[in-house]
C-alpha positions, 0 to 999 in steps of 0.5 A, a space after each residue: 670402801 670409799 663411802 666416807 665423807 670426802 671430796 675428790 677429783 681424780 678418776 681412780 677414786 671416782 672408779 672406786 666410789 662408783 663401785 661402792 655406791 652401785 649397791 645403793 639407789 641411783 638418782 634419776 640423773 645417774 640412771 640416765 647416765 647408766 642407761 646411755 652407757 649401757 645402750 652404747 655398750 650393747 650396740 657394740 657388736 665387736 665387743 660382744 663378739 669378744 665377750 663370747 670368746 670368754 668364760 662366763 665369769 670373765 665375761 661378766 667382769 669385763 662387761 662390768 668394768 667397761 660399763 663402769 669405765 664409761 660411766 666414769 668418763 661420762 661423769 668426768 665430762 659433766 663434773 669437776 668435783 665429786 663429793 661423798 657426804 652423809 652416805 650420798 654421792 654428788 657431782 659438782 660443776 660450778 655451783 651445781 651439785 647433783 645427787 648421783 647415788 644415795 645408800 642406806 648404810 643402816 
């Protein structure tokens, strides 16, 4: 579990933190990122044809992994640093610090 106070820049940690925070509440900014990624994935006919060849569990896992990977790429384009602090997940670009997720750990 990566929900601990930390700062990081690397994609692997971002992927893991994103996975953990998905059980939390996305900010309006983050919900917009998610919606854009889902719309892009859902419009990829070839991807869905491939998904149809898989068993349901594999299909769901692949869809989630691809979605998370695309969200990571979108976040990396927008932010240079990521911060987890007090059960909240932020993207930082210069002086701008944008809430991405918050989670109630209690």
